[in-house]
N, C-alpha and C positions, 0 to 999 in steps of 0.2 A: 318081885319081892326083894331081890337084891338091891335094886335101885331105891326102893322105898326105905331101906335101911339107911341109905345115905342122905335122904331128904332133909333131915334136921341140919346136917353139916352144910348142904347146899343153901338152905335158908339163912344160916348164919353168914355165909359169904354174900348172899343177895342183900342182906341188911347193911353190909358195909358199903354197897355201891351207892354212889352219889347220883341222884337223878339229874339227867341232862336237861337244862332249861330249854324251853320250846324254841328259843331264838338261836340255839346252837345245834350244829349237826355233829353227831358222834362220829369219831374217826373209826376206821376199820379195825384198829387195835384197841378200841374202847378206852380212850384216854381217861375216862372218869374212874376207871378201876386202877388201883395201884398195882405195881408189878407183883408184889407178894400175893395179892388176892387172886390175880390171874393164874399164878403158879399153883396156888392151893387148889383152884378149880380144876386145872389140868391133872393135878396129882390124884384128885378124887376120881376123875374119869378113868385114869390108869388103874386105880385100885379096882374099880368095877370091872374093867376089861380083864384084869388078871384073875379076879375071882371067878368070872365066867369061864376063863380058860381052865382053871383048876377043876371046876365042876364038870365041864363038857369035854375037856381035852382039846388037842389040836387036830384030831382026826377029821379029815374032810367030810366024813359021813355026817358030822354034826353041823355042817354049814348048810345054809339055805341055797337055793339055786343061784341067786344073784351073787352070793359070796363065793360059791364054787367057780362061777364064770369069771369073776373078778380075779380070783387067785390064779386060775389057769392062764388068763391073759397077762397077768403081771409077772408070774413066776414060772410058767411053763410046767415042766415035770419035776421041779425041784422037790426033794423030800420035805415033809411037813416040819421036821426039826429045823432045817435050814431056813425055811420060810419064817418060822418063829424068830430065829436069830436075826434075820434081815429086818423084820418088822420092829424088833426091839432096838436095833441100831438106828433105824430111821426115826423111831419115836424119841430116843434119847437125844440125838443130834437136832431133831426138830425142836425139842424143848429148849436146848441151849441157843439155837438160832433165834427162836422167838424172844428169848430174854434179851438178846443183844438188840434186836429190832425194836422191842418195846422200850428199852432204855433210851434208844436213839430218838424215839418219838417222831419218826418220819424224816429226820435229818441224819443221813448216814455219812459220817466223817471218815477220814482216812484211817483212823485207828479202828473204827468199826469194820471197815472193809478188810483190814488186816486180820481182825478176829474171825470174821466170817470165812475168809480164805483158809485160815488155820483149821477151823472146824471142818470145812469141806475136805481138806487134805487128810485129816484124822479119820473122817468118815470113810473115805476111799480106802485107807489103810485097814480099817476094821472089816470092810466088805471083802477086801482082798484076802484077809486072814480067814474069813468064813467060807469063801467060795473058791473053787478051782478056777484057773484062768478061763477055761471054757465056760463054766457056769457064770463067771463074772461078765464075760463078753455077752452072753445071752441075756443076763439081767439088764445090762446097760442098753442093749438093743430094744428092750421092752419098756424101760422106765427112765432112761436118762432124759434131761431137758433137750438134748440134741435130737433124740428119737422123737420126742413129743412134738418138736417144731416141724420135723419132716412129715409126721402124720397129719398135722394141721394143714400143711401145704398141699397134701395129697387128698384132701377131703373130697374134691370134685374131679380128681384125676385118677383113673382106674389103673393104678400101678401094679406091676407084678412084684413078687417078693424080691426078685433080683434087682429090680429098679429101686425099690425102697432101700435095700441094703447099700446100693451104690451111692444114692443120695445121702443116706445116713452117714456113710463113711466120710464123704466130702464135708458134711456139716460138722461132724465130730472133730475132724482135723482142723477145720476153720475155727471152731470154738476153742480148741486147745491152743491154737496159735494166738488168737486175738481176745480170748475171754468172752463171757456172755453175761455174767451176773455181777452185781456190786461193782460196776466199773466207775472209775473217775471220769471226769469230763474229757480229759485227754485220751484216755483209753477208749471211751465210747466213740470219739471222733475218728480214732485210728481204725476201729472196727468198721465204722460206717464207710470210710474211704476204701476199705478193702472188699466191700460187698460185690463189686463187679468181678473180682477174682473168683468168688464163690459161684456167681452166675455162670462163669465160663466152665467151672468144674462140673456144675450140673449139666451143662450142655454137652460136655465130653462124656459124662456118664450115661446120658439118655440117647445121644445121637441127634442130628439136626431135626428130623421129622418129629420124633417124640418130644423133643424139647419145645418145638413150636406149639404143639398141642398142650404141653405142660404150661407154657406161658399164657395161652389163651384161657385155660381153665383155672389158673391160680392168681393171675394178676387182677387185682380189684379194679 
């Protein structure tokens, strides 16, 4: 019923969309929509989400099984109030990041990388102000790109938690030193050249035998 209330506004936005000709492939950022229209659509989705939260609250008892499992996996035992703050921070910075990428239309220039780096720095500051150092460390172990990369590498390798943490630490330090997102060509080359260094750190973290098994199960 809540979503039905918003349908007229969604239809107004849909009417603004230019139909993509059959000989063109729509880009992932839907280039046929202007930035303002996409921003309006996301704002409507946020309104719906905020209305649902006002009615149902943030109590985990109101979540379905999938939502509870996702929250536990992403946030551990953080209080609901802090989870709401984190999600609001991620939502706000995600919106700003999307605007920069949409304006770039797939061509990220130096000035765009500078803006994205600034947003990432501000987001880290907001998270640090919301969470204690211990909570922040736990959040990054669960949600950071570095942690996500390690989990992907361990898909077929039955790692212990201690092994995961050791590999995550090496990946996190490597990413902090060489960067990982929105890199210039020169930065990307420097990171690629340093990958053997990361491999040696993985080997030191796992030991020779486990590292051999790790390579066999993760090297395509």
